[in-house]
C-alpha positions as CSV (number, residue, x, y, z in Angstrom):
1,M,0.1,0.1,0.2
2,N,1.3,3.4,-0.8
3,K,1.2,6.0,1.7
4,Q,1.6,9.0,-0.8
5,R,-1.4,7.6,-2.9
6,K,-3.5,7.4,-0.1
7,M,-2.6,10.9,1.0
8,L,-3.3,12.0,-2.3
9,R,-7.1,10.7,-2.2
10,E,-7.7,12.5,1.4
11,R,-6.7,15.6,0.6
12,L,-9.0,15.8,-2.6
13,L,-11.8,15.2,-0.2
14,R,-11.2,18.4,1.4
15,S,-13.2,21.0,-0.2
16,E,-10.1,24.2,-0.6
17,I,-8.4,23.8,-3.9
18,L,-5.2,21.8,-4.4
19,V,-2.5,23.9,-4.8
20,L,0.7,22.2,-6.7
21,P,4.1,23.4,-7.3
22,G,6.2,22.2,-10.3
23,V,9.2,20.5,-9.8
24,Y,12.2,18.9,-11.9
25,D,14.5,17.2,-9.4
26,A,15.1,16.1,-6.0
27,L,16.6,19.8,-5.0
28,T,13.0,21.3,-6.1
29,A,11.1,18.5,-4.6
30,K,12.8,19.1,-0.7
31,I,12.1,22.7,-1.4
32,A,8.8,22.5,-2.1
33,A,8.1,20.2,0.7
34,E,10.1,22.1,3.0
35,V,7.5,25.4,2.3
36,G,4.3,22.9,3.6
37,F,2.4,22.1,0.3
38,D,0.7,19.0,0.0
39,A,1.5,17.6,-3.0
40,L,3.9,17.9,-5.7
41,V,3.8,17.9,-10.0
42,M,6.6,17.0,-12.2
43,G,6.1,18.3,-15.9
44,G,8.0,17.4,-19.3
45,Y,8.6,20.9,-20.0
46,S,10.9,21.1,-16.8
47,I,12.7,18.0,-17.3
48,A,13.4,18.6,-20.7
49,A,14.9,21.9,-19.7
50,S,17.2,20.7,-16.8
51,R,18.3,17.4,-18.4
52,L,18.4,17.9,-21.9
53,G,18.3,21.8,-22.3
54,Q,15.7,21.4,-25.0
55,P,12.1,22.4,-25.2
56,D,9.5,20.4,-24.3
57,V,8.4,19.0,-27.8
58,G,8.5,15.2,-27.3
59,Y,12.7,14.6,-27.0
60,L,12.4,12.5,-23.9
61,S,11.9,9.1,-23.4
62,M,9.7,7.2,-20.8
63,T,12.9,5.8,-19.4
64,E,14.0,9.0,-18.6
65,M,10.9,9.9,-17.3
66,V,10.7,7.5,-14.7
67,Q,13.8,8.3,-13.8
68,A,13.1,11.6,-13.0
69,V,9.8,10.4,-10.7
70,K,11.4,8.2,-9.0
71,C,14.3,10.9,-7.8
72,I,11.3,13.4,-6.9
73,V,9.4,10.9,-5.1
74,D,12.6,9.6,-2.9
75,A,13.5,12.9,-2.2
76,T,9.6,13.9,-0.1
77,E,6.9,11.9,1.8
78,L,4.7,13.9,-0.8
79,P,2.4,12.8,-3.1
80,V,3.7,13.2,-6.8
81,F,1.6,13.6,-10.1
82,A,3.7,12.5,-12.9
83,D,3.3,13.7,-16.2
84,G,3.1,10.6,-18.4
85,D,2.7,12.7,-21.8
86,T,1.2,10.3,-24.4
87,G,1.9,7.3,-22.9
88,Y,5.0,6.7,-25.8
89,G,3.0,4.7,-28.1
90,N,-0.3,2.9,-28.5
91,A,-2.3,1.5,-25.6
92,L,0.5,-1.5,-24.9
93,S,2.9,1.4,-24.7
94,V,0.8,3.3,-22.0
95,R,0.5,0.0,-20.2
96,R,4.2,-0.1,-19.7
97,T,4.1,3.3,-18.9
98,M,1.8,2.9,-15.8
99,Q,3.8,0.3,-14.9
100,E,7.2,1.8,-14.8
101,Y,5.7,5.1,-13.3
102,E,3.7,2.9,-10.4
103,K,6.7,1.1,-9.7
104,A,8.2,4.8,-9.2
105,G,6.3,5.7,-6.3
106,A,4.2,8.4,-8.8
107,A,0.3,9.1,-7.2
108,A,-1.2,10.0,-10.2
109,V,-0.3,9.9,-13.7
110,L,-1.0,12.5,-16.7
111,F,-1.7,11.2,-20.3
112,E,-2.4,13.5,-22.9
113,D,-4.5,13.0,-26.0
114,Q,-1.7,14.6,-28.4
115,V,-0.3,13.3,-31.4
116,W,3.4,12.4,-30.6
117,P,5.7,13.8,-30.5
118,K,3.9,16.1,-28.2
119,R,4.7,19.4,-27.1
120,C,4.0,22.0,-24.1
121,G,-0.1,22.3,-24.4
122,H,0.9,26.6,-24.1
123,M,2.7,26.1,-27.3
124,V,0.9,26.9,-30.9
125,G,0.9,24.0,-33.5
126,K,-0.8,21.2,-31.4
127,Q,-2.7,18.2,-32.4
128,V,-5.0,15.6,-30.9
129,I,-5.2,11.8,-31.8
130,D,-9.3,10.8,-31.8
131,A,-10.8,10.6,-28.6
132,S,-12.0,6.8,-29.0
133,E,-8.3,6.1,-29.5
134,H,-7.3,8.2,-26.0
135,A,-10.0,6.3,-24.3
136,K,-8.5,2.6,-25.2
137,K,-5.0,4.3,-23.9
138,L,-7.0,5.2,-20.5
139,R,-8.3,2.0,-20.2
140,A,-5.0,0.2,-20.4
141,A,-3.3,2.6,-18.0
142,A,-6.4,1.9,-15.3
143,D,-6.0,-1.8,-16.3
144,A,-2.2,-1.8,-15.9
145,R,-2.1,-0.8,-11.7
146,T,-1.6,-2.9,-9.3
147,D,-2.5,-0.2,-6.7
148,E,-5.9,1.3,-7.0
149,D,-5.3,4.3,-5.3
150,L,-3.1,5.3,-8.3
151,S,-4.9,7.8,-10.3
152,T,-4.9,8.4,-13.6
153,V,-5.2,12.2,-15.1
154,T,-6.2,13.0,-18.3
155,S,-6.1,16.2,-20.8
156,G,-8.6,17.0,-22.9
157,A,-8.0,18.5,-26.2
158,G,-7.5,21.9,-24.9
159,T,-8.7,25.2,-26.5
160,Q,-6.2,25.6,-29.2
161,I,-5.4,22.8,-31.5
162,D,-3.1,23.1,-34.7
163,G,-3.7,27.0,-34.6
164,F,-7.5,27.8,-34.1
165,L,-9.2,28.4,-31.3
166,M,-12.2,25.8,-29.9
167,N,-14.9,26.9,-28.1
168,P,-14.5,25.0,-24.6
169,F,-18.3,24.6,-24.9
170,Q,-17.7,22.2,-27.9
171,L,-16.0,20.1,-25.6
172,T,-19.4,17.9,-25.6
173,S,-20.1,15.5,-22.1
174,E,-20.1,12.8,-24.1
175,T,-16.2,12.6,-24.5
176,N,-15.9,13.7,-20.8
177,K,-17.9,10.5,-20.1
178,L,-16.0,8.5,-22.4
179,Y,-12.9,9.6,-20.6
180,L,-14.3,9.0,-17.0
181,D,-15.6,5.7,-18.3
182,N,-12.3,4.4,-19.3
183,G,-10.4,5.1,-16.2
184,A,-9.5,8.9,-15.7
185,E,-10.5,10.5,-12.6
186,A,-9.7,13.9,-13.1
187,L,-9.8,16.1,-17.0
188,F,-6.7,18.5,-17.4
189,I,-8.1,20.9,-20.5
190,E,-5.2,22.6,-21.3
191,A,-4.7,26.4,-22.0
192,P,-8.1,28.4,-21.7
193,Q,-7.4,31.6,-23.0
194,D,-9.5,33.7,-20.5
195,I,-11.6,33.7,-17.5
196,R,-15.0,32.9,-19.9
197,E,-13.2,29.9,-21.4
198,L,-12.1,28.6,-17.9
199,E,-15.7,29.1,-16.5
200,A,-17.3,27.0,-19.8
201,V,-15.2,24.4,-18.8
202,T,-16.4,23.9,-15.3
203,K,-20.0,24.3,-16.6
204,A,-19.0,22.0,-19.4
205,F,-18.0,19.1,-16.9
206,P,-19.4,19.3,-13.5
207,D,-19.4,17.3,-10.8
208,T,-15.6,15.9,-12.3
209,I,-12.2,16.7,-10.7
210,L,-11.2,19.7,-13.2
211,I,-7.5,20.7,-13.2
212,A,-6.2,24.3,-14.1
213,N,-2.7,24.8,-15.2
214,M,-0.9,28.3,-14.6
215,I,2.0,28.9,-16.4
216,E,3.5,32.3,-16.0
217,G,3.7,33.9,-19.3
218,G,1.6,31.3,-21.0
219,R,-1.9,31.5,-22.8
220,T,-4.1,30.6,-19.2
221,P,-4.6,34.1,-17.1
222,N,-2.5,34.2,-14.3
223,L,-5.5,33.8,-11.3
224,T,-4.8,33.1,-7.6
225,A,-6.1,29.6,-6.4
226,K,-8.9,31.2,-5.0
227,D,-10.2,32.7,-8.1
228,L,-10.1,29.0,-9.8
229,E,-11.7,27.5,-6.8
230,N,-14.4,30.1,-7.0
231,I,-14.8,28.9,-10.6
232,G,-14.7,25.0,-9.8
233,F,-11.5,23.9,-10.2
234,K,-10.3,21.1,-7.6
235,I,-6.7,21.0,-8.5
236,V,-4.1,23.8,-9.7
237,F,-0.8,23.4,-11.4
238,W,2.4,26.2,-11.1
239,P,4.3,23.6,-13.0
240,C,7.1,25.9,-14.4
241,S,7.7,28.5,-11.7
242,A,10.7,26.5,-9.9
243,L,12.6,26.4,-13.1
244,Y,11.8,30.0,-14.3
245,V,12.5,31.3,-11.1
246,I,16.0,29.5,-10.7
247,T,17.1,29.9,-14.5
248,Q,16.5,33.9,-13.8
249,A,18.6,33.8,-10.1
250,F,20.9,32.0,-11.9
251,K,21.7,33.5,-14.6
252,E,22.1,37.2,-12.5
253,A,24.0,35.5,-10.3
254,M,26.4,34.5,-12.8
255,T,26.4,38.0,-14.7
256,V,27.9,39.2,-11.2
257,L,30.9,36.9,-11.1
258,H,31.2,37.2,-14.6
259,Q,31.7,41.1,-14.5
260,T,33.0,41.1,-10.9
261,G,35.1,38.0,-10.6
262,T,33.2,37.4,-7.1
263,T,29.6,36.9,-6.2
264,K,29.9,39.2,-2.8
265,A,27.3,41.6,-4.5
266,Y,24.8,38.9,-5.0
267,E,25.3,37.3,-1.5
268,D,22.4,38.7,0.4
269,K,20.5,36.8,-2.0
270,M,22.1,33.1,-1.6
271,M,22.2,30.4,1.2
272,H,25.1,30.3,2.5
273,F,26.9,27.2,3.5
274,T,26.0,26.2,6.5
275,D,22.3,26.5,6.0
276,F,22.3,24.6,2.6
277,N,23.7,22.3,4.4
278,R,21.1,22.6,7.0
279,F,18.6,22.2,4.7
280,I,20.1,19.2,2.5
281,G,20.1,17.0,5.2
282,L,23.9,16.8,6.5
283,D,22.9,16.9,10.1
284,D,21.1,13.7,9.8
285,Y,23.6,11.9,7.9
286,M,26.4,13.1,10.7
287,K,24.0,11.2,13.2
288,L,23.4,8.3,11.1
289,E,27.2,8.0,10.8
290,K,28.2,7.8,13.9
291,L,25.7,5.1,14.4
292,Y,28.3,2.7,12.2
293,K,31.5,4.0,13.9
């Protein structure tokens, strides 16, 4: 029995929206956990950037993503939503993806309905597969679980496909029911363009766990968690905040070092040696070390 998966299900019974910060390695996971979040989300966008230095356009393999999931899960005791991309193939590929993510410790897995190679949901040029094909993938994922507490999440078609804006009212309840009937427990409709579209999503899919996605500078307006809760969303991701903050801060620090030959002018914005060692767990290591001397 997986404690994190139980924690996630129990947390979703509460009325307030679940806020998930995006993490992409063990360190960012530990930082988010230290702050006090109830769960985490890892996404291919940040993994591709941190591991490959490349955009989120389908370069990552399933094996690389599983390794990332495991590192994040091992770093904290929090439930982790894991990005399963499109499942890396057909329904049988999705079965294996689900099995590997389950072994890695994911509490929930998101499968997108995009054509592979996929791209970040806020990028233009997305293409989606037929809803019936995606439903088969979801059924394969649900059937592959050995732990029924492991949740399957699906993305809907989103609101911008092939550069043409879709009306969320056209995202039919029949499609939603098809996905739910085939194992999905939550619906993630990517990149609504404004509050009107966000409200349309919640009206179109009542009594469903709905996920919002807040990307700074992305296509969806950056609302507060409370705003989204009032609209009717149950979960909200901030998947790229850590990546953007760390990229900007490191660039600034390296600019100071490059220009001045020292980091002294930037030290007040940095965690120092002793504090970082304490945060990363050196004190606990030293205690363990004494046990075996």
